[in-house]
Each structure stands twice: as structure tokens, then as C-alpha cells.
C-alpha positions as CSV (number, residue, x, y, z in Angstrom):
1,M,-32.5,61.7,99.5
2,T,-29.5,59.4,99.3
3,K,-27.6,59.1,102.5
4,I,-24.2,60.6,102.2
5,R,-21.3,58.7,103.8
6,L,-18.4,60.7,105.2
7,S,-14.8,59.3,105.3
8,I,-11.5,60.8,106.4
9,L,-8.0,61.0,104.8
10,D,-5.4,61.8,107.4
11,Q,-1.8,62.6,106.5
12,S,-0.4,62.6,110.1
13,H,0.5,66.3,109.8
14,V,3.2,67.4,112.4
15,R,1.9,70.6,113.8
16,Q,4.4,73.4,114.5
17,G,6.0,72.8,117.9
18,S,4.8,69.2,118.1
19,T,6.6,65.9,117.4
20,T,6.2,63.0,115.1
21,R,4.9,60.8,117.9
22,E,2.4,63.4,118.8
23,A,1.2,63.6,115.2
24,L,0.8,59.8,115.1
25,Q,-1.1,59.8,118.4
26,E,-3.4,62.5,117.0
27,T,-4.0,60.3,114.0
28,K,-4.9,57.4,116.3
29,A,-7.2,59.6,118.4
30,L,-8.9,60.8,115.2
31,A,-9.4,57.3,113.9
32,E,-11.0,56.3,117.2
33,L,-13.2,59.3,117.1
34,A,-14.2,58.6,113.5
35,D,-15.0,55.0,114.5
36,S,-17.3,56.2,117.3
37,L,-19.0,58.9,115.2
38,G,-20.0,56.6,112.3
39,F,-17.6,57.7,109.6
40,E,-17.3,55.1,106.7
41,R,-13.6,54.7,106.3
42,F,-10.3,56.2,107.6
43,W,-7.5,56.4,105.0
44,V,-3.8,57.3,105.6
45,S,-1.3,58.4,103.0
46,E,2.2,57.6,101.8
47,H,4.6,60.6,101.8
48,H,8.4,60.6,101.8
49,N,11.1,63.1,102.7
50,I,8.6,65.7,103.9
51,P,9.5,66.8,107.5
52,N,6.0,67.9,108.5
53,I,4.2,64.7,107.4
54,A,4.7,61.6,109.6
55,G,2.7,59.3,107.3
56,S,5.4,57.4,105.3
57,T,4.4,53.8,105.8
58,P,0.6,53.4,105.6
59,E,0.7,49.6,105.8
60,V,2.3,49.8,109.3
61,L,0.0,52.6,110.4
62,I,-3.2,50.8,109.2
63,A,-2.3,47.8,111.3
64,Y,-1.9,49.9,114.4
65,L,-5.2,51.9,113.8
66,A,-7.2,48.8,112.9
67,G,-6.2,47.4,116.3
68,Q,-7.5,50.5,118.1
69,T,-10.9,50.6,116.3
70,R,-13.9,48.4,116.0
71,R,-15.9,48.8,112.8
72,I,-14.5,51.6,110.6
73,R,-12.7,50.6,107.4
74,L,-9.0,51.3,107.3
75,G,-7.0,51.8,104.2
76,A,-4.3,53.5,102.2
77,A,-4.8,56.6,100.1
78,G,-2.6,55.4,98.9
79,I,0.2,53.0,98.4
80,M,2.4,54.6,95.8
81,L,2.8,51.5,93.8
82,P,5.9,52.4,91.7
83,N,7.8,52.7,95.0
84,H,7.2,49.1,95.8
85,S,7.2,45.5,94.7
86,A,3.6,44.4,93.7
87,L,4.2,41.1,95.5
88,K,5.2,42.8,98.7
89,V,2.2,45.1,98.6
90,A,-0.1,42.1,98.1
91,E,1.5,40.3,101.1
92,N,1.2,43.4,103.3
93,F,-2.5,43.7,102.5
94,R,-3.3,40.0,102.6
95,M,-1.8,40.0,106.1
96,L,-3.9,43.1,107.1
97,E,-7.1,41.4,105.6
98,A,-6.3,38.2,107.5
99,L,-6.0,40.1,110.7
100,F,-9.0,42.5,110.2
101,P,-11.3,40.8,107.6
102,G,-13.7,43.0,105.8
103,R,-12.2,46.2,107.1
104,I,-9.2,46.9,104.8
105,D,-9.0,49.0,101.7
106,L,-6.1,48.9,99.3
107,G,-5.8,52.2,97.6
108,I,-3.0,52.7,95.1
109,G,-1.5,55.6,93.1
110,R,1.3,56.2,90.7
111,A,2.8,59.5,92.2
112,P,6.1,59.2,94.1
113,G,4.7,60.6,97.3
114,G,7.6,63.1,97.4
115,D,10.5,63.9,95.2
116,R,11.9,61.7,92.4
117,L,15.3,61.2,94.1
118,T,13.6,59.7,97.1
119,A,11.4,57.6,94.8
120,R,14.5,56.3,93.1
121,L,16.0,55.3,96.4
122,L,12.8,53.6,97.5
123,N,12.8,51.5,94.3
124,P,16.0,51.8,92.2
125,Q,14.2,50.0,89.3
126,N,11.5,52.6,89.1
127,T,11.4,54.1,85.6
128,F,8.2,56.2,86.2
129,S,6.8,54.4,83.1
130,E,3.1,54.2,82.4
131,N,3.5,50.6,81.0
132,E,5.3,49.5,84.1
133,F,2.6,50.9,86.4
134,V,0.0,49.0,84.4
135,Q,2.0,45.8,84.7
136,Q,2.3,46.3,88.4
137,I,-1.5,46.6,88.7
138,I,-1.9,43.3,86.8
139,D,0.6,41.7,89.1
140,L,-1.0,43.1,92.2
141,K,-4.5,42.0,91.2
142,N,-3.3,38.5,90.4
143,F,-1.3,38.2,93.6
144,I,-4.0,39.6,95.9
145,S,-6.7,37.4,94.4
146,D,-4.7,34.2,93.6
147,H,-5.6,34.5,89.9
148,A,-3.0,32.9,87.6
149,E,-2.8,32.2,83.9
150,P,-1.2,28.8,83.3
151,G,2.6,29.0,83.2
152,S,2.6,32.6,84.6
153,V,4.7,33.8,87.5
154,H,1.5,34.2,89.5
155,E,1.0,30.4,89.2
156,K,4.4,29.7,90.6
157,V,4.5,32.4,93.3
158,K,1.6,33.1,95.8
159,A,1.2,36.1,98.0
160,M,1.1,34.9,101.7
161,P,-0.7,34.6,103.9
162,Q,-3.8,33.1,102.3
163,A,-7.0,34.8,103.4
164,E,-10.7,34.0,103.0
165,T,-11.5,37.6,101.8
166,V,-9.8,40.1,99.5
167,P,-9.3,43.8,100.3
168,P,-11.0,45.9,97.6
169,L,-8.7,47.7,95.2
170,W,-9.1,51.5,94.8
171,L,-7.3,53.5,92.2
172,L,-6.5,57.0,93.2
173,T,-6.4,59.7,90.6
174,S,-6.3,63.5,90.1
175,S,-6.7,63.1,86.3
176,G,-8.6,61.1,83.8
177,G,-5.8,58.5,83.2
178,S,-6.2,56.3,86.2
179,S,-10.0,56.5,86.0
180,Q,-9.7,54.6,82.7
181,L,-7.4,52.1,84.4
182,A,-9.8,51.6,87.3
183,A,-12.6,51.0,84.8
184,Y,-10.6,48.5,82.8
185,F,-9.4,46.5,85.8
186,G,-12.8,46.6,87.6
187,A,-11.5,48.5,90.6
188,A,-13.1,51.3,92.6
189,L,-12.1,54.9,92.0
190,S,-11.3,57.9,94.2
191,F,-10.8,61.3,92.6
192,A,-8.4,63.6,94.5
193,Q,-10.1,67.0,94.2
194,F,-7.8,68.2,97.0
195,I,-5.0,67.9,94.4
196,N,-6.8,68.9,91.2
197,P,-10.0,71.0,91.5
198,N,-10.9,70.4,87.8
199,G,-12.3,67.4,85.9
200,G,-13.4,65.2,88.8
201,P,-17.1,64.6,87.9
202,E,-16.1,64.1,84.2
203,A,-13.4,61.5,85.3
204,V,-15.9,59.6,87.4
205,A,-18.5,59.7,84.6
206,Q,-16.0,58.3,82.2
207,Y,-15.1,55.6,84.7
208,R,-18.7,54.5,85.0
209,A,-19.2,54.5,81.3
210,K,-16.2,52.2,80.7
211,F,-16.4,50.1,83.8
212,K,-15.8,46.4,83.3
213,P,-17.0,44.2,86.2
214,S,-14.3,42.1,87.9
215,A,-14.4,39.2,90.3
216,E,-13.9,41.6,93.2
217,L,-16.3,44.4,92.0
218,K,-19.4,43.8,90.0
219,A,-20.5,47.5,89.7
220,P,-18.6,50.8,89.7
221,E,-17.8,52.4,93.0
222,A,-16.4,55.9,93.4
223,N,-15.8,58.7,95.8
224,F,-13.8,61.9,95.9
225,S,-11.6,63.6,98.4
226,I,-11.3,67.3,99.3
227,F,-9.7,69.6,101.9
228,A,-12.3,70.6,104.5
229,F,-12.9,72.6,107.7
230,C,-16.1,73.2,109.6
231,S,-16.7,75.5,112.6
232,E,-19.7,77.3,114.1
233,D,-17.3,80.3,114.5
234,E,-17.2,82.4,111.4
235,R,-14.0,84.0,112.4
236,A,-12.4,80.5,112.9
237,V,-13.5,79.6,109.3
238,E,-12.0,82.8,107.9
239,R,-8.7,82.2,109.8
240,W,-8.4,78.6,108.6
241,Q,-9.0,79.6,105.0
242,T,-6.5,82.4,105.2
243,E,-3.8,80.1,106.7
244,F,-4.6,77.4,104.2
245,D,-4.4,79.7,101.2
246,Y,-0.9,80.5,102.3
247,R,-0.1,76.9,103.2
248,L,-0.9,75.7,99.7
249,L,1.2,78.5,98.1
250,H,4.0,77.6,100.4
251,I,3.9,73.9,99.4
252,E,3.7,74.8,95.7
253,R,6.9,76.9,96.0
254,G,8.6,73.8,97.2
255,R,9.1,75.0,100.8
256,D,8.9,72.7,103.8
257,T,9.6,75.4,106.5
258,P,7.0,76.3,109.1
259,I,4.4,78.7,108.0
260,P,4.4,82.1,109.8
261,P,1.8,83.1,112.4
262,Y,-1.7,84.0,111.3
263,E,-1.3,87.6,112.3
264,E,1.6,87.8,109.8
265,I,-0.2,85.9,107.0
266,E,-3.3,88.1,107.1
267,Q,-1.1,91.2,106.5
268,I,0.3,89.8,103.2
269,E,-0.5,91.6,100.0
270,Y,-0.3,89.0,97.3
271,M,0.9,89.6,93.8
272,P,-1.8,89.2,91.1
273,E,-0.3,85.9,89.9
274,E,-0.4,84.6,93.5
275,Q,-4.0,85.7,94.0
276,L,-4.9,83.8,90.8
277,R,-3.3,80.7,92.2
278,I,-5.1,81.2,95.5
279,N,-8.4,81.5,93.6
280,Y,-7.5,78.2,91.8
281,N,-6.7,76.4,95.0
282,R,-10.0,77.4,96.6
283,G,-11.5,74.7,94.4
284,R,-9.4,72.2,96.3
285,M,-11.1,73.0,99.6
286,I,-14.5,73.6,101.3
287,C,-15.1,75.4,104.6
288,G,-17.9,76.9,106.5
289,N,-20.4,76.4,109.3
290,P,-22.2,73.0,109.6
291,E,-25.2,74.0,107.4
292,S,-23.0,75.6,104.7
293,M,-20.8,72.5,104.7
294,R,-23.7,70.2,104.4
295,R,-25.0,72.1,101.3
296,Q,-21.5,72.2,99.7
297,I,-21.0,68.5,100.2
298,E,-24.4,67.6,99.0
299,M,-23.8,69.7,95.9
300,L,-20.4,68.2,95.2
301,C,-21.8,64.6,95.7
302,A,-24.6,65.4,93.2
303,Q,-22.0,66.7,90.7
304,Y,-19.9,63.5,91.0
305,G,-23.0,61.2,91.2
306,V,-21.6,59.6,94.4
307,D,-22.7,59.1,97.9
308,E,-19.3,59.3,99.7
309,V,-16.8,62.1,100.2
310,V,-13.4,61.7,101.8
311,L,-12.4,64.8,103.9
312,C,-8.9,65.8,104.7
313,T,-8.3,68.5,107.3
314,I,-4.9,70.1,108.1
315,S,-4.9,72.6,110.9
316,E,-2.3,73.9,113.4
317,N,-5.2,73.8,116.0
318,A,-5.7,70.1,116.9
319,A,-8.9,70.9,118.9
320,A,-10.4,72.8,116.0
321,K,-9.6,69.9,113.7
322,T,-11.3,67.4,116.0
323,E,-14.3,69.6,116.5
324,S,-14.7,70.1,112.7
325,F,-15.2,66.3,112.3
326,R,-17.6,66.2,115.2
327,L,-19.7,69.0,113.7
328,L,-19.8,67.3,110.3
329,A,-20.8,64.0,111.8
330,K,-23.7,65.7,113.6
331,A,-24.7,67.7,110.4
332,F,-25.0,64.4,108.5
333,A,-26.5,62.4,111.4
334,L,-23.9,59.7,111.0
335,R,-24.7,57.9,114.2
336,E,-28.3,57.4,112.8
337,A,-27.0,55.6,109.7
């Protein structure tokens, strides 16, 4: 049986009653734990103007986390490329690669990472154009690898500092569009099932079928990400799912206020359309005891045809979140890898 690799996506969620600094220190502690337990990679996200998410500058956070860990890969999931200059992204990640060679992943996406007004302020030239996003990928690949067509801007301007190695490029997607771009540019692909529960295996299959080898990646490489929670306590699993059902509805309504206590949530009688949405969102998450989680992850990896899953856990209980990853590491015997 293929050995399944586990990775983590952490959004530096600010728990109710905690502070931004506490959230970032929890991210640090989780990265250190993941490093010691044998997780493959630890990715952080880019979000803006969202009060309960502290992860707004992944390039800064990656540098901090890489300095606190030994072997685990650190990366962005992702840099929202339209918010930035391709040259500056290349320089940021060349610096990271020079400091921590062979441990940096450059994941990019096209979403704003928040609302469009904030995205416009981050990059006043952002037109949210598909063609501009494609051009940014071209520029980023050329800057990050020092490839240049004669007479091009990439020949005249180089991303500094120079480094002996190049961080692998991952395209993040929750649809089929970027899977085709990843195939065309010879980049790795990560499908965000935690955003869209449908079409992931098909997008990865399409990516593999159309993949064009690049100087950086000779064969297709893919994984998928999903919300997850593991506990040996059945009641704790039920509580997490009940709270998370509400949390996702809360986010989809455009609210950033604190969610109510569990005791209040479990008394809610949802409208039929709300229950339909809850049922849909259940496809964005997995939860259960260690044996159940192992079966679910193995089944999903088989459907995707991959050997790596990226797990994202949001919980108001910091200890339960940490224990969830400990149990999963044990269930998959990561330290024996």
C-alpha cells in the first residue's frame, strides 16, 4: 500500500477570547509539533480584512516558522498573486529559498483572500482579469528561475537574491481552471476541497492528462486539502461538527462576528435551505476517531490518485486541535516514514 503523507494548512485562526499574538504563537507551536511528528509540509494562508484570521502575510510567517523548525517544508497556500507584483513575490521566495534551501514551497492562487475593495487597495492595478493572472504566472516563473527570452524584461531585470535552488511552484485551485494552468506551466497542483467539495478528482485527472513537463517539475505532482478533526471521544467529534456546520454557514452569510456557544448552536432548528447547505458543506470536511479518519483519508487519496492530503483544522479548543494532529500522526505512523 502506498504510504500516505500528511500535511497541514494553518490559517492562524484567532480563537474567541484570544489575541492575534496568541494565534500566531499557536501556529508556531503547531509547526514545531508537525515537524517533530513527521508531517510532510506546513502551509500558511493569505487573508485580508478578516478579524479572526491573523495570517495576512505568509512570506513573513514562513520565514519565522522555518527558523523554528528543522526538516518540514514550509510554504504558502497561497500567495494570492493578483494582490502582488510577480517580481516582488519572486524576490520574497528566492530569499526564503536562499535562507532555507530545499524547504520552501511557493503556492499561488487567484482569489483576493478577502473582499474586492481590500484587494483593490493591495494592488490598485488589479483588474481581476484571467489574462493578467496568466501573464503574472509567466513573469513569476521566469523571475524565479532566471529564464529569459532575448530582449524580454526578464533578461533585463533579475529577481534577487540569486539562489542555487528554486522553490517548487504550486497552483491552488477549487475548480478546473487552474488545474489546466498548472498542467500547461508544468507546476504542481493542490485542489482545495475545503472550499469546493465537488470536482476535485476530476480536476486532478485532467491536470495529469494535460501535464507538460517543465525545468522545475518533470512529472505531475498533486495533493488536496480538506477541513479535518480527529478525536477518540465521539462526543468531541459531534461537538466539533455541530460547531463547524454553524461556522461555515456564518462565514457564507458574510459575518465575522464570534460564533455563539455550543450549547446555543445545538438548539438551533435550521430552515430547509440551511440544512441543504449544511449537507453540501459536509463534503468540505472529514471528522471521526483515528480509525475512521484513516479510512476516510485513504478513500479520498484513492479517489484523487494522490499520496498526500493537506489538513486544515479550525477549533475554539486549542488543545483538541493539537491532539487531533497527534492522533492522525499516530494513525498513519508518520514517525516510521
